[in-house]
C-alpha positions as CSV (number, residue, x, y, z in Angstrom):
1,M,-14.7,-13.2,-13.2
2,Q,-11.9,-13.9,-10.7
3,N,-10.8,-10.9,-8.6
4,H,-7.1,-10.1,-8.9
5,R,-4.7,-7.9,-7.0
6,F,-2.7,-5.2,-8.8
7,A,0.2,-3.1,-7.5
8,L,1.5,0.3,-8.4
9,C,5.3,0.5,-8.6
10,I,6.5,3.4,-6.5
11,K,10.2,2.5,-6.4
12,N,12.5,0.4,-8.6
13,E,16.0,0.7,-7.1
14,D,18.4,-1.5,-9.2
15,C,15.5,-3.3,-10.9
16,D,15.6,-3.1,-14.7
17,D,12.4,-5.2,-14.9
18,L,10.2,-2.6,-13.0
19,E,8.9,0.7,-14.2
20,K,7.9,3.4,-11.7
21,R,4.3,4.5,-11.9
22,K,3.3,1.3,-13.7
23,I,0.6,-1.1,-12.5
24,Y,1.6,-4.8,-12.2
25,Q,-0.4,-7.9,-11.5
26,A,0.4,-9.2,-8.0
27,L,0.2,-12.9,-7.3
28,S,-0.7,-14.5,-4.0
29,D,2.4,-15.7,-2.0
30,E,1.7,-15.8,1.7
31,E,5.2,-17.0,2.6
32,A,6.9,-14.2,0.7
33,E,4.5,-11.6,2.2
34,K,5.5,-12.8,5.7
35,E,9.1,-12.0,4.8
36,G,8.2,-8.5,3.4
37,Y,8.1,-9.4,-0.3
38,I,5.5,-9.3,-3.0
39,R,5.3,-11.5,-6.1
40,V,4.5,-9.6,-9.3
41,I,4.6,-10.3,-13.0
42,D,7.3,-7.8,-14.1
43,E,8.4,-6.5,-17.5
44,S,10.0,-9.8,-18.4
45,G,6.6,-11.4,-18.3
46,E,7.7,-13.7,-15.4
47,D,6.7,-13.5,-11.8
48,Y,9.4,-12.5,-9.3
49,L,9.7,-11.4,-5.7
50,Y,10.3,-7.7,-4.9
51,P,10.3,-5.8,-1.6
52,Q,6.8,-4.8,-0.6
53,S,8.0,-1.2,-0.2
54,Y,8.4,-1.0,-4.0
55,F,4.6,-1.2,-4.4
56,V,1.2,0.0,-3.3
57,I,-1.8,-2.3,-3.8
58,V,-4.4,-0.5,-5.8
59,P,-8.1,-1.5,-6.1
60,L,-9.3,-1.5,-9.7
61,P,-12.8,-1.9,-11.2
62,P,-13.4,-5.3,-13.0
63,E,-13.1,-3.7,-16.4
64,A,-9.6,-2.4,-15.6
65,Q,-8.6,-5.7,-14.1
66,E,-9.6,-7.5,-17.2
67,A,-7.6,-5.1,-19.4
68,L,-4.5,-5.5,-17.3
69,Q,-4.6,-9.2,-16.6
70,L,-1.6,-11.1,-17.9
71,S,-2.2,-14.6,-16.6
72,E,-4.9,-16.7,-15.0
């Protein structure tokens, strides 16, 4: 199984597509991360960039990753 990153939303100022205290799948985007952003699959089901300060990366066991995974 491929290892994925997940992020806990801790802030959602002016973002209707993010829910605080919810875990989102984070996608790799090195360029965005250099600029202080993180790419996540939000409530719309699409991936968008948000400020890194809105999230905390959380380690999850493989079973939880599989249950939360939205895309390959």
